[in-house]
C-alpha positions as a LaTeX table, in Angstrom:
\begin{tabular}{lrrr}
\hline
Residue & $x$ (\AA) & $y$ (\AA) & $z$ (\AA) \\
\hline
Met1 & $-48.51$ & $-30.22$ & 20.17 \\
Gln2 & $-48.92$ & $-31.98$ & 16.87 \\
Gln3 & $-52.32$ & $-32.72$ & 15.60 \\
Ala4 & $-53.42$ & $-34.57$ & 12.56 \\
Gly5 & $-56.82$ & $-35.78$ & 11.75 \\
Ile6 & $-58.97$ & $-37.49$ & 9.26 \\
Glu7 & $-60.97$ & $-34.29$ & 8.98 \\
Ser8 & $-60.35$ & $-31.74$ & 11.68 \\
Lys9 & $-62.05$ & $-28.40$ & 11.20 \\
Pro10 & $-62.93$ & $-27.04$ & 14.65 \\
Gln11 & $-61.23$ & $-23.67$ & 14.00 \\
Glu12 & $-63.71$ & $-23.02$ & 11.18 \\
Arg13 & $-66.72$ & $-23.49$ & 13.43 \\
Thr14 & $-68.53$ & $-20.59$ & 15.02 \\
Arg15 & $-71.58$ & $-21.95$ & 16.78 \\
Glu16 & $-71.69$ & $-22.40$ & 20.56 \\
Gly17 & $-69.63$ & $-25.25$ & 21.98 \\
Thr18 & $-66.88$ & $-25.40$ & 19.42 \\
Ala19 & $-63.65$ & $-23.49$ & 18.75 \\
Ala20 & $-64.38$ & $-20.67$ & 21.19 \\
Gly21 & $-63.85$ & $-22.87$ & 24.25 \\
Leu22 & $-61.45$ & $-25.40$ & 22.73 \\
Asp23 & $-58.17$ & $-25.75$ & 24.67 \\
Met24 & $-56.41$ & $-28.89$ & 23.54 \\
Asp25 & $-53.04$ & $-27.49$ & 24.63 \\
Ala26 & $-54.11$ & $-27.62$ & 28.27 \\
Leu27 & $-55.00$ & $-31.30$ & 27.95 \\
Val28 & $-51.76$ & $-32.20$ & 26.18 \\
Asp29 & $-49.73$ & $-30.23$ & 28.72 \\
Ala30 & $-51.50$ & $-32.02$ & 31.57 \\
Phe31 & $-50.60$ & $-35.40$ & 30.04 \\
Arg32 & $-46.98$ & $-34.33$ & 29.58 \\
Arg33 & $-46.77$ & $-33.26$ & 33.22 \\
Arg34 & $-48.56$ & $-36.47$ & 34.27 \\
Asp35 & $-50.86$ & $-34.35$ & 36.40 \\
Pro36 & $-54.07$ & $-36.33$ & 37.02 \\
Lys37 & $-56.03$ & $-33.35$ & 38.36 \\
Ala38 & $-55.10$ & $-31.18$ & 35.37 \\
Ile39 & $-55.93$ & $-34.05$ & 32.96 \\
Cys40 & $-59.33$ & $-34.43$ & 34.56 \\
Ala41 & $-60.05$ & $-30.67$ & 34.56 \\
Ser42 & $-58.98$ & $-30.26$ & 30.92 \\
Tyr43 & $-60.92$ & $-33.28$ & 29.76 \\
Leu44 & $-64.05$ & $-32.17$ & 31.61 \\
Gln45 & $-63.86$ & $-28.82$ & 29.78 \\
Leu46 & $-63.66$ & $-30.64$ & 26.45 \\
Thr47 & $-66.58$ & $-32.92$ & 27.32 \\
Lys48 & $-68.71$ & $-29.80$ & 27.79 \\
Leu49 & $-67.99$ & $-29.16$ & 24.11 \\
Arg50 & $-68.97$ & $-32.79$ & 23.37 \\
Phe51 & $-65.42$ & $-33.94$ & 22.62 \\
Arg52 & $-64.36$ & $-37.37$ & 23.83 \\
Ile53 & $-61.17$ & $-39.38$ & 23.94 \\
Ser54 & $-61.86$ & $-42.43$ & 21.83 \\
Glu55 & $-58.49$ & $-44.15$ & 22.35 \\
Leu56 & $-55.36$ & $-43.60$ & 24.45 \\
Arg57 & $-52.10$ & $-45.57$ & 24.16 \\
Arg58 & $-48.32$ & $-45.45$ & 24.02 \\
Val59 & $-46.67$ & $-46.05$ & 20.66 \\
Arg60 & $-42.89$ & $-46.52$ & 20.80 \\
Gly61 & $-42.76$ & $-44.63$ & 24.09 \\
Ile62 & $-44.89$ & $-41.70$ & 22.85 \\
Leu63 & $-48.31$ & $-40.92$ & 24.25 \\
Val64 & $-50.92$ & $-41.04$ & 21.49 \\
Phe65 & $-54.60$ & $-40.35$ & 21.84 \\
Tyr66 & $-57.51$ & $-39.95$ & 19.52 \\
Met67 & $-60.23$ & $-37.43$ & 20.18 \\
Glu68 & $-63.56$ & $-37.26$ & 18.46 \\
Asp69 & $-65.45$ & $-33.99$ & 18.06 \\
Pro70 & $-69.25$ & $-33.63$ & 17.99 \\
Asp71 & $-69.29$ & $-33.96$ & 14.19 \\
Gly72 & $-67.42$ & $-37.27$ & 14.28 \\
Asn73 & $-64.07$ & $-35.87$ & 13.13 \\
Val74 & $-61.15$ & $-37.75$ & 14.68 \\
Trp75 & $-57.97$ & $-35.98$ & 15.84 \\
Leu76 & $-54.71$ & $-37.82$ & 16.45 \\
Ile77 & $-52.78$ & $-36.04$ & 19.18 \\
Thr78 & $-49.22$ & $-36.92$ & 20.19 \\
Glu79 & $-46.63$ & $-35.46$ & 22.54 \\
\hline
\end{tabular}
């Protein structure tokens, strides 16, 4: 998984609902496998941490999505 962001700092965070329960790899893997149930389960876990997918699209055949964390930081995630 590649991730780039405008300002992504979730690993530095220690309060409840941040890095401790963060599993972006599960979400990316679910998208790669095109497994709707796994996508839903992974995304629901992230929404508990107040993350949301702000945009999802294909760019030159590659799945690209943007996630926003509770602090407003945006993460670009690609396959």
